[in-house]
C-alpha positions, -999 to 999 in steps of 0.1 A, spaced: 334 0 144 348 11 111 336 4 77 334 18 40 304 16 18 293 31 -16 272 62 -14 242 50 -31 242 16 -14 241 33 20 215 59 10 193 34 -4 194 11 26 189 38 52 161 54 33 143 21 30 147 11 68 139 45 80 108 51 58 84 40 88 102 56 116 77 74 138 78 113 135 71 116 174 85 83 189 72 76 223 108 64 234 137 84 218 156 53 208 127 44 184 138 72 162 171 53 157 185 30 130 205 2 143 238 -2 122 255 -37 124 290 -39 106 297 -77 103 329 -95 98 317 -113 69 318 -80 48 282 -69 52 264 -41 67 228 -47 84 205 -19 92 175 -24 113 144 -3 126 115 -13 148 88 8 166 70 -23 181 45 -23 153 66 -25 122 102 -38 117 124 -34 87 159 -49 81 182 -48 50 217 -63 45 243 -47 20 278 -51 12 304 -31 28 341 -30 34 344 -37 71 377 -29 89 363 -33 123 331 -50 131 306 -33 156 271 -19 163 259 16 166 225 33 170 219 67 153 191 89 144 176 73 113 160 102 94 191 123 99 214 94 86 191 91 57 192 128 48 230 130 52 237 100 31 213 111 3 231 145 1 267 134 3 289 135 -29 289 104 -51 321 90 -34 326 61 -9 316 69 27 337 62 57 319 54 89 337 50 124 331 55 161 350 77 184 337 77 219 301 86 219 303 100 182 297 84 150 320 99 124 307 101 88 332 111 60 327 115 24 352 133 2 358 166 20 324 163 40 324 154 76 297 147 100 298 138 138 265 121 149 255 114 185 254 76 193 222 65 210 221 39 237 221 4 220 212 -12 252 179 6 254 168 -4 219 142 -33 217 149 -67 202 136 -69 167 109 -96 164 116 -127 146 94 -134 114 71 -165 115 80 -194 94 77 -189 55 42 -196 40 48 -191 4 59 -167 -25 41 -144 -48 52 -124 -77 63 -89 -67 46 -69 -94 13 -89 -87 16 -83 -50 23 -47 -53 -6 -40 -77 -31 -61 -56 -22 -43 -23 -26 -8 -41 -60 -19 -56 -75 -31 -23 -60 -7 3 -75 23 -13 -108 13 2 -97 8 37 -108 32 64 -85 62 69 -100 73 101 -98 55 135 -135 53 144 -135 16 137 -99 4 138 -107 -30 124 -116 -13 91 -83 2 88 -70 -31 79 -68 -53 48 -82 -89 53 -60 -114 36 -75 -149 33 -53 -179 20 -68 -211 8 -44 -233 -7 -29 -214 -38 -56 -187 -37 -53 -154 -19 -81 -130 -14 -75 -94 -4 -104 -74 10 -110 -39 24 -139 -16 31 -146 17 48 -185 11 47 -188 35 16 -170 12 -10 -155 -22 -9 -126 -36 -29 -116 -72 -33 -89 -87 -54 -83 -125 -60 -49 -138 -70 -28 -170 -70 6 -176 -52 29 -206 -45 25 -219 -11 48 -240 7 19 -264 17 -8 -272 -6 -33 -271 21 -22 -237 34 -51 -219 52 -45 -185 69 -66 -154 77 -48 -122 88 -60 -86 93 -30 -63 82 -30 -26 89 -36 -11 54 -10 18 56 17 -5 67 9 -31 41 8 -5 12 42 10 25 57 -24 28 45 -34 -8 57 -3 -24 92 -4 -6 98 -40 -15 96 -32 -52 74 -46 -80 103 -69 -94 111 -105 -84 92 -123 -59 80 -116 -22 80 -142 4 52 -141 28 54 -156 64 23 -164 81 32 -197 98 28 -208 134 47 -190 161 44 -156 144 32 -140 178 6 -121 157 29 -109 131 32 -113 93 65 -112 77 76 -101 42 110 -107 23 124 -97 -10 160 -101 -17 180 -88 14 150 -67 25 129 -80 54 99 -66 73 74 -75 98 41 -59 107 18 -66 137 -16 -79 128 -49 -62 140 -71 -82 164 -108 -86 159 -133 -102 137 -137 -86 102 -173 -79 93 -188 -102 66 -191 -75 39 -191 -98 9 -229 -98 10 -227 -63 -4 -219 -76 -39 -251 -76 -61 -265 -109 -69 -279 -98 -101 -273 -69 -128 -300 -47 -147 -276 -24 -165 -240 -25 -174 -219 3 -191 -184 0 -207 -163 32 -208 -128 39 -216 -112 43 -181 -89 73 -187 -118 92 -205 -140 88 -177 -115 95 -149 -105 127 -167 -140 138 -172 -149 131 -135 -118 151 -123 -130 181 -143 -166 183 -133 -157 175 -98 -138 208 -94 -172 226 -89 -185 199 -63 -185 213 -28 -169 190 -2 -188 157 4 -212 164 -24 -217 138 -52 -213 139 -90 -244 127 -110 -238 102 -137 -266 99 -164 -262 67 -185 -281 66 -218 -275 49 -250 -240 57 -264 -229 81 -236 -226 89 -199 -233 125 -189 -214 136 -158 -229 166 -138 -221 184 -105 -232 216 -89 -268 227 -83 -290 258 -79 -270 291 -76 -236 272 -70 -210 267 -98 -221 239 -121 -202 216 -146 -211 189 -170 -193 166 -196 -202 137 -217 -181 105 -224 -189 78 -249 -203 46 -233 -218 13 -244 -249 7 -225 -265 -28 -220 -298 -25 -202 -322 3 -191 -309 38 -188 -299 48 -151 -291 79 -132 -267 74 -101 -247 96 -79 -212 88 -63 -188 105 -43 -163 117 -68 -131 109 -50 -142 73 -43 -151 69 -80 -118 83 -90 -100 59 -66 -117 29 -82 -110 40 -118 -73 46 -110 -70 12 -90 -87 -8 -119 -56 -6 -139 -71 -15 -174 -79 6 -205 -116 -1 -201 -140 -1 -172 -173 -19 -167 -199 -6 -143 -227 -28 -134 -260 -15 -118 -291 -28 -104 -310 4 -91 -298 39 -84 -301 34 -46 -282 0 -47 -244 -6 -49 -226 -5 -83 -197 -28 -91 -167 -16 -110 -144 -41 -128 -118 -37 -156 -114 -51 -190 -86 -50 -216 -108 -42 -246 -140 -26 -252 -156 -58 -262 -136 -83 -240 -148 -102 -210 -143 -83 -177 -115 -94 -153 -134 -102 -122 -103 -109 -102 -106 -73 -91 -140 -58 -80 -147 -23 -66 -181 -18 -50 -193 17 -48 -223 29 -26 -243 55 -44 -252 90 -28 -285 104 -27 -285 133 -51 -305 165 -42 -320 177 -75 
């Protein structure tokens, strides 16, 4: 095998493919990236750990077609740090030689025969705008469980009904739901998939926020979901199990609503929460014209700050985990936020809106469970 490729092209391709390689692979070959130099003048790089696969095709000047397996993270580190000149790659016995300018590296070739066959993605189901997909995944995955006590809650539930997509995630303390539209290949498209949140987030970010993303949830997927954007393709194995019916958490009525500038509230909560001990809440006191944020009690450090707010309904005091509240304010993605309440002991709903007096955007809803505050 022998080929020449531009430094930036190889560096970007290897970095993208190697991003999900396991730090401690159960089998040594799973730390590798499979490099295929094709006779049509392209280079295909692939990685697979039995859960997630990634593949990318880039242009190259191929003098001799072939296939090698090398340590992915090492190749990524080398290619990123080489001078900005074309890179020549060739094989010599059991070594893979990498040359760029006066830099020379000889990498150990791993046994290609031991590498697993990459899974085939299911049939394409439709496309969605890349920026919309990336934002929606970020908004919802923040609420997925980060532990492994209940593995099913580490996933994002994706439900497709015609041209409507609903993403849902919860860790039992908050719930995030985003509704959006896409372009299905069939008007009667109907799918439900539970996708590991971490892999979904990594894939959404890695595919980029431009262009469109093709989703593959068709028949014959063997428990996989496929993603494709340009020359980048990825698959992720789905989680098994029945997701709990958590949409009943959404309040059916609203007694009090407060509209606040998102950035102002986010910054105030960050400052006040500096004195909050681990797993202790911040208290929000909503009165006409403002919300007061307080943290710390007794002989401990204390902090308070007030932010302007428009209140509609009775005054209310309610306490939240500060990080969970900050996650929602960051995810809402609008200049103004609307908090809807029923009682201090009942879930609150956070939605976004473009202007202080505009209608809320109900396509994204973030439900936050209150915390009992010890006065």
